[in-house]
mmCIF file of the protein (N, C-alpha, C, O) and its ligand, coordinates in Angstrom:
data_MODEL
# 
_entry.id   MODEL 
# 
loop_
_entity.id 
_entity.type 
_entity.pdbx_number_of_molecules 
1 polymer     1 
2 non-polymer 1 
# 
_entity_poly.entity_id                      1 
_entity_poly.type                           'polypeptide(L)' 
_entity_poly.nstd_linkage                   no 
_entity_poly.nstd_monomer                   no 
_entity_poly.pdbx_seq_one_letter_code       MTHRICPNCDGYASAAITLGGRDQNGHLRTITAHCPACHGTGTTRTRSTREGARA 
_entity_poly.pdbx_seq_one_letter_code_can   MTHRICPNCDGYASAAITLGGRDQNGHLRTITAHCPACHGTGTTRTRSTREGARA 
_entity_poly.pdbx_strand_id                 A 
# 
loop_
_entity_poly_seq.entity_id 
_entity_poly_seq.num 
_entity_poly_seq.mon_id 
_entity_poly_seq.hetero 
1 1  MET n 
1 2  THR n 
1 3  HIS n 
1 4  ARG n 
1 5  ILE n 
1 6  CYS n 
1 7  PRO n 
1 8  ASN n 
1 9  CYS n 
1 10 ASP n 
1 11 GLY n 
1 12 TYR n 
1 13 ALA n 
1 14 SER n 
1 15 ALA n 
1 16 ALA n 
1 17 ILE n 
1 18 THR n 
1 19 LEU n 
1 20 GLY n 
1 21 GLY n 
1 22 ARG n 
1 23 ASP n 
1 24 GLN n 
1 25 ASN n 
1 26 GLY n 
1 27 HIS n 
1 28 LEU n 
1 29 ARG n 
1 30 THR n 
1 31 ILE n 
1 32 THR n 
1 33 ALA n 
1 34 HIS n 
1 35 CYS n 
1 36 PRO n 
1 37 ALA n 
1 38 CYS n 
1 39 HIS n 
1 40 GLY n 
1 41 THR n 
1 42 GLY n 
1 43 THR n 
1 44 THR n 
1 45 ARG n 
1 46 THR n 
1 47 ARG n 
1 48 SER n 
1 49 THR n 
1 50 ARG n 
1 51 GLU n 
1 52 GLY n 
1 53 ALA n 
1 54 ARG n 
1 55 ALA n 
# 
loop_
_struct_asym.id 
_struct_asym.entity_id 
A 1 
B 2 
# 
loop_
_chem_comp.id 
_chem_comp.type 
_chem_comp.mon_nstd_flag 
ALA 'L-peptide linking' y 
ARG 'L-peptide linking' y 
ASN 'L-peptide linking' y 
ASP 'L-peptide linking' y 
CYS 'L-peptide linking' y 
GLN 'L-peptide linking' y 
GLU 'L-peptide linking' y 
GLY 'peptide linking'   y 
HIS 'L-peptide linking' y 
ILE 'L-peptide linking' y 
LEU 'L-peptide linking' y 
MET 'L-peptide linking' y 
PRO 'L-peptide linking' y 
SER 'L-peptide linking' y 
THR 'L-peptide linking' y 
TYR 'L-peptide linking' y 
ZN  non-polymer         . 
# 
_pdbx_entity_nonpoly.entity_id   2 
_pdbx_entity_nonpoly.name        ? 
_pdbx_entity_nonpoly.comp_id     ZN 
# 
_pdbx_nonpoly_scheme.asym_id         B 
_pdbx_nonpoly_scheme.entity_id       2 
_pdbx_nonpoly_scheme.mon_id          ZN 
_pdbx_nonpoly_scheme.ndb_seq_num     1 
_pdbx_nonpoly_scheme.pdb_seq_num     101 
_pdbx_nonpoly_scheme.auth_seq_num    101 
_pdbx_nonpoly_scheme.pdb_mon_id      ZN 
_pdbx_nonpoly_scheme.auth_mon_id     ZN 
_pdbx_nonpoly_scheme.pdb_strand_id   A 
_pdbx_nonpoly_scheme.pdb_ins_code    . 
# 
loop_
_atom_site.group_PDB 
_atom_site.id 
_atom_site.type_symbol 
_atom_site.label_atom_id 
_atom_site.label_alt_id 
_atom_site.label_comp_id 
_atom_site.label_asym_id 
_atom_site.label_entity_id 
_atom_site.label_seq_id 
_atom_site.pdbx_PDB_ins_code 
_atom_site.Cartn_x 
_atom_site.Cartn_y 
_atom_site.Cartn_z 
_atom_site.occupancy 
_atom_site.B_iso_or_equiv 
_atom_site.pdbx_formal_charge 
_atom_site.auth_seq_id 
_atom_site.auth_comp_id 
_atom_site.auth_asym_id 
_atom_site.auth_atom_id 
_atom_site.pdbx_PDB_model_num 
ATOM   1   N  N  . MET A 1 1  ? -40.464 9.037  56.538 1.00 0.00 ? 1   MET A N  1 
ATOM   2   C  CA . MET A 1 1  ? -41.048 9.869  55.479 1.00 0.00 ? 1   MET A CA 1 
ATOM   3   C  C  . MET A 1 1  ? -40.397 9.516  54.145 1.00 0.00 ? 1   MET A C  1 
ATOM   4   O  O  . MET A 1 1  ? -39.175 9.399  54.047 1.00 0.00 ? 1   MET A O  1 
ATOM   5   N  N  . THR A 1 2  ? -41.195 9.357  53.165 1.00 0.00 ? 2   THR A N  1 
ATOM   6   C  CA . THR A 1 2  ? -40.654 8.975  51.873 1.00 0.00 ? 2   THR A CA 1 
ATOM   7   C  C  . THR A 1 2  ? -40.581 10.174 50.941 1.00 0.00 ? 2   THR A C  1 
ATOM   8   O  O  . THR A 1 2  ? -41.346 11.132 51.054 1.00 0.00 ? 2   THR A O  1 
ATOM   9   N  N  . HIS A 1 3  ? -39.661 10.088 50.044 1.00 0.00 ? 3   HIS A N  1 
ATOM   10  C  CA . HIS A 1 3  ? -39.563 11.129 49.037 1.00 0.00 ? 3   HIS A CA 1 
ATOM   11  C  C  . HIS A 1 3  ? -40.576 10.861 47.939 1.00 0.00 ? 3   HIS A C  1 
ATOM   12  O  O  . HIS A 1 3  ? -40.734 9.731  47.476 1.00 0.00 ? 3   HIS A O  1 
ATOM   13  N  N  . ARG A 1 4  ? -41.235 11.885 47.547 1.00 0.00 ? 4   ARG A N  1 
ATOM   14  C  CA . ARG A 1 4  ? -42.230 11.731 46.506 1.00 0.00 ? 4   ARG A CA 1 
ATOM   15  C  C  . ARG A 1 4  ? -41.691 12.317 45.200 1.00 0.00 ? 4   ARG A C  1 
ATOM   16  O  O  . ARG A 1 4  ? -40.941 13.293 45.179 1.00 0.00 ? 4   ARG A O  1 
ATOM   17  N  N  . ILE A 1 5  ? -42.107 11.681 44.136 1.00 0.00 ? 5   ILE A N  1 
ATOM   18  C  CA . ILE A 1 5  ? -41.693 12.193 42.833 1.00 0.00 ? 5   ILE A CA 1 
ATOM   19  C  C  . ILE A 1 5  ? -42.280 13.580 42.639 1.00 0.00 ? 5   ILE A C  1 
ATOM   20  O  O  . ILE A 1 5  ? -43.471 13.809 42.851 1.00 0.00 ? 5   ILE A O  1 
ATOM   21  N  N  . CYS A 1 6  ? -41.437 14.474 42.243 1.00 0.00 ? 6   CYS A N  1 
ATOM   22  C  CA . CYS A 1 6  ? -41.876 15.848 42.055 1.00 0.00 ? 6   CYS A CA 1 
ATOM   23  C  C  . CYS A 1 6  ? -42.957 15.913 40.979 1.00 0.00 ? 6   CYS A C  1 
ATOM   24  O  O  . CYS A 1 6  ? -42.727 15.470 39.854 1.00 0.00 ? 6   CYS A O  1 
ATOM   25  N  N  . PRO A 1 7  ? -44.100 16.444 41.295 1.00 0.00 ? 7   PRO A N  1 
ATOM   26  C  CA . PRO A 1 7  ? -45.199 16.519 40.327 1.00 0.00 ? 7   PRO A CA 1 
ATOM   27  C  C  . PRO A 1 7  ? -44.928 17.522 39.222 1.00 0.00 ? 7   PRO A C  1 
ATOM   28  O  O  . PRO A 1 7  ? -45.540 17.460 38.156 1.00 0.00 ? 7   PRO A O  1 
ATOM   29  N  N  . ASN A 1 8  ? -44.035 18.421 39.468 1.00 0.00 ? 8   ASN A N  1 
ATOM   30  C  CA . ASN A 1 8  ? -43.775 19.447 38.458 1.00 0.00 ? 8   ASN A CA 1 
ATOM   31  C  C  . ASN A 1 8  ? -42.961 18.910 37.290 1.00 0.00 ? 8   ASN A C  1 
ATOM   32  O  O  . ASN A 1 8  ? -43.214 19.239 36.131 1.00 0.00 ? 8   ASN A O  1 
ATOM   33  N  N  . CYS A 1 9  ? -41.997 18.091 37.613 1.00 0.00 ? 9   CYS A N  1 
ATOM   34  C  CA . CYS A 1 9  ? -41.121 17.605 36.553 1.00 0.00 ? 9   CYS A CA 1 
ATOM   35  C  C  . CYS A 1 9  ? -41.234 16.105 36.400 1.00 0.00 ? 9   CYS A C  1 
ATOM   36  O  O  . CYS A 1 9  ? -40.547 15.510 35.570 1.00 0.00 ? 9   CYS A O  1 
ATOM   37  N  N  . ASP A 1 10 ? -42.089 15.491 37.188 1.00 0.00 ? 10  ASP A N  1 
ATOM   38  C  CA . ASP A 1 10 ? -42.318 14.065 37.096 1.00 0.00 ? 10  ASP A CA 1 
ATOM   39  C  C  . ASP A 1 10 ? -41.027 13.279 37.315 1.00 0.00 ? 10  ASP A C  1 
ATOM   40  O  O  . ASP A 1 10 ? -40.833 12.198 36.759 1.00 0.00 ? 10  ASP A O  1 
ATOM   41  N  N  . GLY A 1 11 ? -40.179 13.834 38.115 1.00 0.00 ? 11  GLY A N  1 
ATOM   42  C  CA . GLY A 1 11 ? -38.949 13.136 38.438 1.00 0.00 ? 11  GLY A CA 1 
ATOM   43  C  C  . GLY A 1 11 ? -37.788 13.534 37.551 1.00 0.00 ? 11  GLY A C  1 
ATOM   44  O  O  . GLY A 1 11 ? -36.630 13.264 37.869 1.00 0.00 ? 11  GLY A O  1 
ATOM   45  N  N  . TYR A 1 12 ? -38.100 14.170 36.449 1.00 0.00 ? 12  TYR A N  1 
ATOM   46  C  CA . TYR A 1 12 ? -37.022 14.622 35.570 1.00 0.00 ? 12  TYR A CA 1 
ATOM   47  C  C  . TYR A 1 12 ? -36.622 16.032 35.982 1.00 0.00 ? 12  TYR A C  1 
ATOM   48  O  O  . TYR A 1 12 ? -37.014 17.018 35.359 1.00 0.00 ? 12  TYR A O  1 
ATOM   49  N  N  . ALA A 1 13 ? -35.856 16.096 37.015 1.00 0.00 ? 13  ALA A N  1 
ATOM   50  C  CA . ALA A 1 13 ? -35.545 17.391 37.592 1.00 0.00 ? 13  ALA A CA 1 
ATOM   51  C  C  . ALA A 1 13 ? -34.721 18.233 36.639 1.00 0.00 ? 13  ALA A C  1 
ATOM   52  O  O  . ALA A 1 13 ? -34.919 19.442 36.522 1.00 0.00 ? 13  ALA A O  1 
ATOM   53  N  N  . SER A 1 14 ? -33.817 17.591 35.975 1.00 0.00 ? 14  SER A N  1 
ATOM   54  C  CA . SER A 1 14 ? -33.001 18.338 35.032 1.00 0.00 ? 14  SER A CA 1 
ATOM   55  C  C  . SER A 1 14 ? -33.122 17.684 33.666 1.00 0.00 ? 14  SER A C  1 
ATOM   56  O  O  . SER A 1 14 ? -32.745 16.528 33.475 1.00 0.00 ? 14  SER A O  1 
ATOM   57  N  N  . ALA A 1 15 ? -33.642 18.429 32.746 1.00 0.00 ? 15  ALA A N  1 
ATOM   58  C  CA . ALA A 1 15 ? -33.846 17.901 31.413 1.00 0.00 ? 15  ALA A CA 1 
ATOM   59  C  C  . ALA A 1 15 ? -33.033 18.698 30.416 1.00 0.00 ? 15  ALA A C  1 
ATOM   60  O  O  . ALA A 1 15 ? -33.042 19.929 30.420 1.00 0.00 ? 15  ALA A O  1 
ATOM   61  N  N  . ALA A 1 16 ? -32.350 17.992 29.584 1.00 0.00 ? 16  ALA A N  1 
ATOM   62  C  CA . ALA A 1 16 ? -31.559 18.663 28.556 1.00 0.00 ? 16  ALA A CA 1 
ATOM   63  C  C  . ALA A 1 16 ? -32.480 19.082 27.420 1.00 0.00 ? 16  ALA A C  1 
ATOM   64  O  O  . ALA A 1 16 ? -33.153 18.259 26.801 1.00 0.00 ? 16  ALA A O  1 
ATOM   65  N  N  . ILE A 1 17 ? -32.488 20.344 27.174 1.00 0.00 ? 17  ILE A N  1 
ATOM   66  C  CA . ILE A 1 17 ? -33.350 20.867 26.133 1.00 0.00 ? 17  ILE A CA 1 
ATOM   67  C  C  . ILE A 1 17 ? -32.501 21.277 24.941 1.00 0.00 ? 17  ILE A C  1 
ATOM   68  O  O  . ILE A 1 17 ? -31.584 22.090 25.054 1.00 0.00 ? 17  ILE A O  1 
ATOM   69  N  N  . THR A 1 18 ? -32.825 20.704 23.820 1.00 0.00 ? 18  THR A N  1 
ATOM   70  C  CA . THR A 1 18 ? -32.062 21.019 22.617 1.00 0.00 ? 18  THR A CA 1 
ATOM   71  C  C  . THR A 1 18 ? -32.484 22.377 22.069 1.00 0.00 ? 18  THR A C  1 
ATOM   72  O  O  . THR A 1 18 ? -33.668 22.658 21.884 1.00 0.00 ? 18  THR A O  1 
ATOM   73  N  N  . LEU A 1 19 ? -31.506 23.183 21.824 1.00 0.00 ? 19  LEU A N  1 
ATOM   74  C  CA . LEU A 1 19 ? -31.805 24.516 21.322 1.00 0.00 ? 19  LEU A CA 1 
ATOM   75  C  C  . LEU A 1 19 ? -31.967 24.514 19.804 1.00 0.00 ? 19  LEU A C  1 
ATOM   76  O  O  . LEU A 1 19 ? -32.329 25.525 19.203 1.00 0.00 ? 19  LEU A O  1 
ATOM   77  N  N  . GLY A 1 20 ? -31.701 23.394 19.215 1.00 0.00 ? 20  GLY A N  1 
ATOM   78  C  CA . GLY A 1 20 ? -31.911 23.286 17.777 1.00 0.00 ? 20  GLY A CA 1 
ATOM   79  C  C  . GLY A 1 20 ? -30.737 23.800 16.966 1.00 0.00 ? 20  GLY A C  1 
ATOM   80  O  O  . GLY A 1 20 ? -30.905 24.208 15.817 1.00 0.00 ? 20  GLY A O  1 
ATOM   81  N  N  . GLY A 1 21 ? -29.578 23.785 17.539 1.00 0.00 ? 21  GLY A N  1 
ATOM   82  C  CA . GLY A 1 21 ? -28.423 24.261 16.797 1.00 0.00 ? 21  GLY A CA 1 
ATOM   83  C  C  . GLY A 1 21 ? -27.182 23.517 17.240 1.00 0.00 ? 21  GLY A C  1 
ATOM   84  O  O  . GLY A 1 21 ? -27.207 22.732 18.187 1.00 0.00 ? 21  GLY A O  1 
ATOM   85  N  N  . ARG A 1 22 ? -26.120 23.776 16.550 1.00 0.00 ? 22  ARG A N  1 
ATOM   86  C  CA . ARG A 1 22 ? -24.852 23.169 16.939 1.00 0.00 ? 22  ARG A CA 1 
ATOM   87  C  C  . ARG A 1 22 ? -23.802 24.258 17.101 1.00 0.00 ? 22  ARG A C  1 
ATOM   88  O  O  . ARG A 1 22 ? -23.807 25.280 16.416 1.00 0.00 ? 22  ARG A O  1 
ATOM   89  N  N  . ASP A 1 23 ? -22.916 23.992 18.028 1.00 0.00 ? 23  ASP A N  1 
ATOM   90  C  CA . ASP A 1 23 ? -21.883 24.989 18.235 1.00 0.00 ? 23  ASP A CA 1 
ATOM   91  C  C  . ASP A 1 23 ? -20.748 24.793 17.231 1.00 0.00 ? 23  ASP A C  1 
ATOM   92  O  O  . ASP A 1 23 ? -20.863 23.996 16.300 1.00 0.00 ? 23  ASP A O  1 
ATOM   93  N  N  . GLN A 1 24 ? -19.699 25.496 17.422 1.00 0.00 ? 24  GLN A N  1 
ATOM   94  C  CA . GLN A 1 24 ? -18.604 25.461 16.459 1.00 0.00 ? 24  GLN A CA 1 
ATOM   95  C  C  . GLN A 1 24 ? -17.934 24.098 16.397 1.00 0.00 ? 24  GLN A C  1 
ATOM   96  O  O  . GLN A 1 24 ? -17.304 23.748 15.400 1.00 0.00 ? 24  GLN A O  1 
ATOM   97  N  N  . ASN A 1 25 ? -18.075 23.340 17.464 1.00 0.00 ? 25  ASN A N  1 
ATOM   98  C  CA . ASN A 1 25 ? -17.464 22.027 17.505 1.00 0.00 ? 25  ASN A CA 1 
ATOM   99  C  C  . ASN A 1 25 ? -18.408 20.947 16.994 1.00 0.00 ? 25  ASN A C  1 
ATOM   100 O  O  . ASN A 1 25 ? -18.055 19.768 16.960 1.00 0.00 ? 25  ASN A O  1 
ATOM   101 N  N  . GLY A 1 26 ? -19.588 21.350 16.605 1.00 0.00 ? 26  GLY A N  1 
ATOM   102 C  CA . GLY A 1 26 ? -20.536 20.383 16.066 1.00 0.00 ? 26  GLY A CA 1 
ATOM   103 C  C  . GLY A 1 26 ? -21.355 19.687 17.134 1.00 0.00 ? 26  GLY A C  1 
ATOM   104 O  O  . GLY A 1 26 ? -22.083 18.735 16.853 1.00 0.00 ? 26  GLY A O  1 
ATOM   105 N  N  . HIS A 1 27 ? -21.233 20.160 18.341 1.00 0.00 ? 27  HIS A N  1 
ATOM   106 C  CA . HIS A 1 27 ? -22.006 19.558 19.410 1.00 0.00 ? 27  HIS A CA 1 
ATOM   107 C  C  . HIS A 1 27 ? -23.391 20.177 19.462 1.00 0.00 ? 27  HIS A C  1 
ATOM   108 O  O  . HIS A 1 27 ? -23.586 21.362 19.190 1.00 0.00 ? 27  HIS A O  1 
ATOM   109 N  N  . LEU A 1 28 ? -24.321 19.348 19.813 1.00 0.00 ? 28  LEU A N  1 
ATOM   110 C  CA . LEU A 1 28 ? -25.663 19.870 19.988 1.00 0.00 ? 28  LEU A CA 1 
ATOM   111 C  C  . LEU A 1 28 ? -25.681 20.860 21.139 1.00 0.00 ? 28  LEU A C  1 
ATOM   112 O  O  . LEU A 1 28 ? -25.103 20.626 22.200 1.00 0.00 ? 28  LEU A O  1 
ATOM   113 N  N  . ARG A 1 29 ? -26.338 21.935 20.905 1.00 0.00 ? 29  ARG A N  1 
ATOM   114 C  CA . ARG A 1 29 ? -26.408 22.949 21.955 1.00 0.00 ? 29  ARG A CA 1 
ATOM   115 C  C  . ARG A 1 29 ? -27.626 22.654 22.817 1.00 0.00 ? 29  ARG A C  1 
ATOM   116 O  O  . ARG A 1 29 ? -28.770 22.702 22.363 1.00 0.00 ? 29  ARG A O  1 
ATOM   117 N  N  . THR A 1 30 ? -27.347 22.359 24.031 1.00 0.00 ? 30  THR A N  1 
ATOM   118 C  CA . THR A 1 30 ? -28.430 22.039 24.948 1.00 0.00 ? 30  THR A CA 1 
ATOM   119 C  C  . THR A 1 30 ? -28.287 22.866 26.211 1.00 0.00 ? 30  THR A C  1 
ATOM   120 O  O  . THR A 1 30 ? -27.192 23.278 26.594 1.00 0.00 ? 30  THR A O  1 
ATOM   121 N  N  . ILE A 1 31 ? -29.386 23.088 26.823 1.00 0.00 ? 31  ILE A N  1 
ATOM   122 C  CA . ILE A 1 31 ? -29.357 23.732 28.125 1.00 0.00 ? 31  ILE A CA 1 
ATOM   123 C  C  . ILE A 1 31 ? -29.998 22.794 29.130 1.00 0.00 ? 31  ILE A C  1 
ATOM   124 O  O  . ILE A 1 31 ? -30.836 21.966 28.772 1.00 0.00 ? 31  ILE A O  1 
ATOM   125 N  N  . THR A 1 32 ? -29.618 22.919 30.336 1.00 0.00 ? 32  THR A N  1 
ATOM   126 C  CA . THR A 1 32 ? -30.189 22.086 31.371 1.00 0.00 ? 32  THR A CA 1 
ATOM   127 C  C  . THR A 1 32 ? -31.138 22.909 32.218 1.00 0.00 ? 32  THR A C  1 
ATOM   128 O  O  . THR A 1 32 ? -30.752 23.885 32.862 1.00 0.00 ? 32  THR A O  1 
ATOM   129 N  N  . ALA A 1 33 ? -32.368 22.494 32.198 1.00 0.00 ? 33  ALA A N  1 
ATOM   130 C  CA . ALA A 1 33 ? -33.364 23.214 32.961 1.00 0.00 ? 33  ALA A CA 1 
ATOM   131 C  C  . ALA A 1 33 ? -33.611 22.503 34.278 1.00 0.00 ? 33  ALA A C  1 
ATOM   132 O  O  . ALA A 1 33 ? -33.992 21.333 34.317 1.00 0.00 ? 33  ALA A O  1 
ATOM   133 N  N  . HIS A 1 34 ? -33.393 23.217 35.322 1.00 0.00 ? 34  HIS A N  1 
ATOM   134 C  CA . HIS A 1 34 ? -33.643 22.635 36.631 1.00 0.00 ? 34  HIS A CA 1 
ATOM   135 C  C  . HIS A 1 34 ? -35.033 23.024 37.112 1.00 0.00 ? 34  HIS A C  1 
ATOM   136 O  O  . HIS A 1 34 ? -35.462 24.176 37.033 1.00 0.00 ? 34  HIS A O  1 
ATOM   137 N  N  . CYS A 1 35 ? -35.684 22.039 37.594 1.00 0.00 ? 35  CYS A N  1 
ATOM   138 C  CA . CYS A 1 35 ? -37.034 22.278 38.072 1.00 0.00 ? 35  CYS A CA 1 
ATOM   139 C  C  . CYS A 1 35 ? -37.001 23.188 39.292 1.00 0.00 ? 35  CYS A C  1 
ATOM   140 O  O  . CYS A 1 35 ? -36.305 22.890 40.263 1.00 0.00 ? 35  CYS A O  1 
ATOM   141 N  N  . PRO A 1 36 ? -37.731 24.276 39.259 1.00 0.00 ? 36  PRO A N  1 
ATOM   142 C  CA . PRO A 1 36 ? -37.729 25.210 40.386 1.00 0.00 ? 36  PRO A CA 1 
ATOM   143 C  C  . PRO A 1 36 ? -38.462 24.663 41.603 1.00 0.00 ? 36  PRO A C  1 
ATOM   144 O  O  . PRO A 1 36 ? -38.274 25.131 42.726 1.00 0.00 ? 36  PRO A O  1 
ATOM   145 N  N  . ALA A 1 37 ? -39.286 23.683 41.359 1.00 0.00 ? 37  ALA A N  1 
ATOM   146 C  CA . ALA A 1 37 ? -40.089 23.170 42.462 1.00 0.00 ? 37  ALA A CA 1 
ATOM   147 C  C  . ALA A 1 37 ? -39.272 22.260 43.371 1.00 0.00 ? 37  ALA A C  1 
ATOM   148 O  O  . ALA A 1 37 ? -39.423 22.281 44.592 1.00 0.00 ? 37  ALA A O  1 
ATOM   149 N  N  . CYS A 1 38 ? -38.410 21.465 42.757 1.00 0.00 ? 38  CYS A N  1 
ATOM   150 C  CA . CYS A 1 38 ? -37.656 20.511 43.563 1.00 0.00 ? 38  CYS A CA 1 
ATOM   151 C  C  . CYS A 1 38 ? -36.171 20.831 43.534 1.00 0.00 ? 38  CYS A C  1 
ATOM   152 O  O  . CYS A 1 38 ? -35.364 20.119 44.132 1.00 0.00 ? 38  CYS A O  1 
ATOM   153 N  N  . HIS A 1 39 ? -35.816 21.894 42.842 1.00 0.00 ? 39  HIS A N  1 
ATOM   154 C  CA . HIS A 1 39 ? -34.432 22.348 42.768 1.00 0.00 ? 39  HIS A CA 1 
ATOM   155 C  C  . HIS A 1 39 ? -33.516 21.269 42.204 1.00 0.00 ? 39  HIS A C  1 
ATOM   156 O  O  . HIS A 1 39 ? -32.375 21.104 42.636 1.00 0.00 ? 39  HIS A O  1 
ATOM   157 N  N  . GLY A 1 40 ? -34.039 20.556 41.247 1.00 0.00 ? 40  GLY A N  1 
ATOM   158 C  CA . GLY A 1 40 ? -33.198 19.592 40.557 1.00 0.00 ? 40  GLY A CA 1 
ATOM   159 C  C  . GLY A 1 40 ? -33.035 18.264 41.270 1.00 0.00 ? 40  GLY A C  1 
ATOM   160 O  O  . GLY A 1 40 ? -32.183 17.456 40.903 1.00 0.00 ? 40  GLY A O  1 
ATOM   161 N  N  . THR A 1 41 ? -33.833 18.043 42.267 1.00 0.00 ? 41  THR A N  1 
ATOM   162 C  CA . THR A 1 41 ? -33.700 16.785 42.984 1.00 0.00 ? 41  THR A CA 1 
ATOM   163 C  C  . THR A 1 41 ? -34.641 15.722 42.441 1.00 0.00 ? 41  THR A C  1 
ATOM   164 O  O  . THR A 1 41 ? -34.386 14.525 42.577 1.00 0.00 ? 41  THR A O  1 
ATOM   165 N  N  . GLY A 1 42 ? -35.713 16.158 41.836 1.00 0.00 ? 42  GLY A N  1 
ATOM   166 C  CA . GLY A 1 42 ? -36.665 15.215 41.270 1.00 0.00 ? 42  GLY A CA 1 
ATOM   167 C  C  . GLY A 1 42 ? -37.654 14.687 42.281 1.00 0.00 ? 42  GLY A C  1 
ATOM   168 O  O  . GLY A 1 42 ? -38.590 13.964 41.939 1.00 0.00 ? 42  GLY A O  1 
ATOM   169 N  N  . THR A 1 43 ? -37.442 15.051 43.516 1.00 0.00 ? 43  THR A N  1 
ATOM   170 C  CA . THR A 1 43 ? -38.363 14.595 44.540 1.00 0.00 ? 43  THR A CA 1 
ATOM   171 C  C  . THR A 1 43 ? -38.779 15.772 45.409 1.00 0.00 ? 43  THR A C  1 
ATOM   172 O  O  . THR A 1 43 ? -38.080 16.780 45.503 1.00 0.00 ? 43  THR A O  1 
ATOM   173 N  N  . THR A 1 44 ? -39.897 15.620 46.019 1.00 0.00 ? 44  THR A N  1 
ATOM   174 C  CA . THR A 1 44 ? -40.337 16.667 46.920 1.00 0.00 ? 44  THR A CA 1 
ATOM   175 C  C  . THR A 1 44 ? -40.563 16.067 48.297 1.00 0.00 ? 44  THR A C  1 
ATOM   176 O  O  . THR A 1 44 ? -41.020 14.934 48.444 1.00 0.00 ? 44  THR A O  1 
ATOM   177 N  N  . ARG A 1 45 ? -40.247 16.824 49.244 1.00 0.00 ? 45  ARG A N  1 
ATOM   178 C  CA . ARG A 1 45 ? -40.526 16.387 50.608 1.00 0.00 ? 45  ARG A CA 1 
ATOM   179 C  C  . ARG A 1 45 ? -41.675 17.208 51.154 1.00 0.00 ? 45  ARG A C  1 
ATOM   180 O  O  . ARG A 1 45 ? -41.582 18.422 51.335 1.00 0.00 ? 45  ARG A O  1 
ATOM   181 N  N  . THR A 1 46 ? -42.716 16.528 51.399 1.00 0.00 ? 46  THR A N  1 
ATOM   182 C  CA . THR A 1 46 ? -43.885 17.236 51.895 1.00 0.00 ? 46  THR A CA 1 
ATOM   183 C  C  . THR A 1 46 ? -43.740 17.487 53.387 1.00 0.00 ? 46  THR A C  1 
ATOM   184 O  O  . THR A 1 46 ? -43.397 16.599 54.168 1.00 0.00 ? 46  THR A O  1 
ATOM   185 N  N  . ARG A 1 47 ? -44.006 18.687 53.735 1.00 0.00 ? 47  ARG A N  1 
ATOM   186 C  CA . ARG A 1 47 ? -43.921 19.036 55.148 1.00 0.00 ? 47  ARG A CA 1 
ATOM   187 C  C  . ARG A 1 47 ? -45.281 19.474 55.642 1.00 0.00 ? 47  ARG A C  1 
ATOM   188 O  O  . ARG A 1 47 ? -46.017 20.192 54.966 1.00 0.00 ? 47  ARG A O  1 
ATOM   189 N  N  . SER A 1 48 ? -45.573 19.044 56.776 1.00 0.00 ? 48  SER A N  1 
ATOM   190 C  CA . SER A 1 48 ? -46.780 19.540 57.398 1.00 0.00 ? 48  SER A CA 1 
ATOM   191 C  C  . SER A 1 48 ? -46.471 20.887 58.020 1.00 0.00 ? 48  SER A C  1 
ATOM   192 O  O  . SER A 1 48 ? -45.630 20.997 58.911 1.00 0.00 ? 48  SER A O  1 
ATOM   193 N  N  . THR A 1 49 ? -47.145 21.885 57.552 1.00 0.00 ? 49  THR A N  1 
ATOM   194 C  CA . THR A 1 49 ? -46.823 23.221 58.017 1.00 0.00 ? 49  THR A CA 1 
ATOM   195 C  C  . THR A 1 49 ? -47.136 23.383 59.499 1.00 0.00 ? 49  THR A C  1 
ATOM   196 O  O  . THR A 1 49 ? -46.484 24.136 60.222 1.00 0.00 ? 49  THR A O  1 
ATOM   197 N  N  . ARG A 1 50 ? -48.136 22.664 59.910 1.00 0.00 ? 50  ARG A N  1 
ATOM   198 C  CA . ARG A 1 50 ? -48.507 22.795 61.312 1.00 0.00 ? 50  ARG A CA 1 
ATOM   199 C  C  . ARG A 1 50 ? -47.534 22.025 62.222 1.00 0.00 ? 50  ARG A C  1 
ATOM   200 O  O  . ARG A 1 50 ? -47.267 22.406 63.362 1.00 0.00 ? 50  ARG A O  1 
ATOM   201 N  N  . GLU A 1 51 ? -47.036 20.955 61.670 1.00 0.00 ? 51  GLU A N  1 
ATOM   202 C  CA . GLU A 1 51 ? -46.197 20.113 62.499 1.00 0.00 ? 51  GLU A CA 1 
ATOM   203 C  C  . GLU A 1 51 ? -44.902 20.827 62.891 1.00 0.00 ? 51  GLU A C  1 
ATOM   204 O  O  . GLU A 1 51 ? -44.388 20.660 63.997 1.00 0.00 ? 51  GLU A O  1 
ATOM   205 N  N  . GLY A 1 52 ? -44.390 21.628 61.951 1.00 0.00 ? 52  GLY A N  1 
ATOM   206 C  CA . GLY A 1 52 ? -43.133 22.283 62.221 1.00 0.00 ? 52  GLY A CA 1 
ATOM   207 C  C  . GLY A 1 52 ? -43.280 23.669 62.813 1.00 0.00 ? 52  GLY A C  1 
ATOM   208 O  O  . GLY A 1 52 ? -42.297 24.349 63.105 1.00 0.00 ? 52  GLY A O  1 
ATOM   209 N  N  . ALA A 1 53 ? -44.511 24.068 62.982 1.00 0.00 ? 53  ALA A N  1 
ATOM   210 C  CA . ALA A 1 53 ? -44.743 25.421 63.451 1.00 0.00 ? 53  ALA A CA 1 
ATOM   211 C  C  . ALA A 1 53 ? -44.634 25.479 64.977 1.00 0.00 ? 53  ALA A C  1 
ATOM   212 O  O  . ALA A 1 53 ? -45.385 24.840 65.714 1.00 0.00 ? 53  ALA A O  1 
ATOM   213 N  N  . ARG A 1 54 ? -43.686 26.258 65.394 1.00 0.00 ? 54  ARG A N  1 
ATOM   214 C  CA . ARG A 1 54 ? -43.581 26.460 66.842 1.00 0.00 ? 54  ARG A CA 1 
ATOM   215 C  C  . ARG A 1 54 ? -43.607 27.949 67.104 1.00 0.00 ? 54  ARG A C  1 
ATOM   216 O  O  . ARG A 1 54 ? -42.596 28.634 66.946 1.00 0.00 ? 54  ARG A O  1 
ATOM   217 N  N  . ALA A 1 55 ? -44.714 28.430 67.489 1.00 0.00 ? 55  ALA A N  1 
ATOM   218 C  CA . ALA A 1 55 ? -44.865 29.869 67.662 1.00 0.00 ? 55  ALA A CA 1 
ATOM   219 C  C  . ALA A 1 55 ? -44.255 30.328 68.977 1.00 0.00 ? 55  ALA A C  1 
ATOM   220 O  O  . ALA A 1 55 ? -44.290 31.518 69.292 1.00 0.00 ? 55  ALA A O  1 
HETATM 221 ZN ZN . ZN  B 2 .  ? -39.219 18.933 40.004 1.00 0.00 2 101 ZN  A ZN 1 
# 
């Protein structure tokens, strides 16, 4: 089974988003947004729901 690129973030699981300001040290203030779909992995593993279902 191969890992597929997460369609939600297109593989960019964690993207630094500039908040448009600088902190006291002059550093750009950025936050890291983790993709909720792949949990920051950038890939998704598709599972067959029926295949794993054991009632
Ligand atoms: Zn993702």
